[in-house]
Steps between C-alpha positions, in 0.01 A plus 500: 500500500803657673334429836464133406868479403606654832285254695646210305855616570420557865382140539784357287804665657441381860458142376822525303673650802377219726619244246841668481529511878409132522763411243762705682414336831524155344838585347634624835375187672665278240832684542479459879428127465790449259736692728403290802530181298854589389606569860339174613669295227844640586467459878693260719340298778647671808371634726192278499317694770480847649553565871263534794578871504393521135177322588414747775595797285297386201195403707498859624547628145218306333130489585237246403324635192287195431147487633324177409201538730361223719174665602151396388472781244837410344404132472176592324661756266784263405253219441293712262809620312642150460168351392457777242848432363435127465167556325657760270772259391274193493163635378361162385156458669535120487766523773291439812689294760790690658759397759709752697833351616629644829195724509574648845181704566308362200369838391612461138289186481215692666515767229497232229211323672300822478567499124324165468802270536517192724807546716719298734788635706772305678766611743717330761378740766124522523520765771538759224173409325271802486142422610378723217644249251303215653191719506547561126490124442872423463602146603802553728722214616831462680721323247859486376531644148771242432273208594146583390223255585290592195459252213664546163344747253273655764530873424475734204744750655756462777655828606741629762622842609821569693551143617747322271794695645408343837432139398790274593457318167337722233551232236291254700234768556480566124479126431208473741330807352524351150382162623172636638441726197295356218633478145455842342486666842743754641758538775544868584797609717605846616759522774791691650714664611745225410773422750788676323313826434525808726212392727544127441565417866143611577640659814468867408302577815770346722813591296412783260833482314450390135690183411562430870520127417819568301654756733465347848501145641162383625642431847624859525164643397312276743734590787435865423121447496503308828695779664230736375234278657364401160425164341783345298477426128377148421761340269230278345263786416651525149634212293807686373454382141700688233337621182662236279353220708147627444567541129612138483173390664294706253679347203466150644123551541465552123475122461160526672383853430532787255640820646247772414669779698856525631576840649785603727478832682821664614586722797807712425453774759774388740785413263727760660543249783620241249752749367608602849545148643539275193696222671213437742282418200760331278594261781145362508381492139653490154184632336420870495138414413456372855545856626249675273222254409242551774169353380390211278164508324426166333194355331504136386235320297493129568530283190 
């Protein structure tokens, strides 16, 4: 009996310790966020930008820590993971016809196709379509997500990953997604990093400094990249939408759809930069949320 008690305690204590550590970590993170928010709220608006010397110094200080992966194996792995997530959240077997908005390679649709779904994928640039997706039976077309040529109520599920932060008009894209979704069907969105978050410029390979969009003018960064013999940052690559603007669109969509899931993921790892250069941030946004909300995960059910 004593042996059984010891084994029970041995399995219990580590779990309690892990729980305690998790709570302590969360408390420290919350204190760091509140401290940065107080500094941000009290900041003036000058200077708006850091210098070219700061840019060079900080580019040498930081390294790109984000590896997305654009090789064939990464496309296939990501497609399987995304398809599994959709099917986990939407397990209804009556959902058969799926549309992938801004599908890029189309490998998420390919993974769904292999699970017995009928899948379409659209993207402005068909050069990125993976032949393996076509081979799996996915219908791939070059098409603007904000002007779909499909009829109303065509699909059971319309989904999109990491695209709405790039669309010039996300509201129009959501309107189109809802239009082509049947009543009772779903629109599933997962995207980021949002523009105001640490990696929101989507230029971490070119300028590895977190929050570079708040710290340095685009012209300065592009001059620096050209001098390095590297491609400049495309100003239209991201739409620059703040968090509140997306939230307004989600609320507005409730006239046509029920929000099943509304999740916002935060990235608070680089808030020391906000505390160190608060005027650079305060001069460009009044909302601290813009700096920490990094990802939206939304699921709508059409009425």
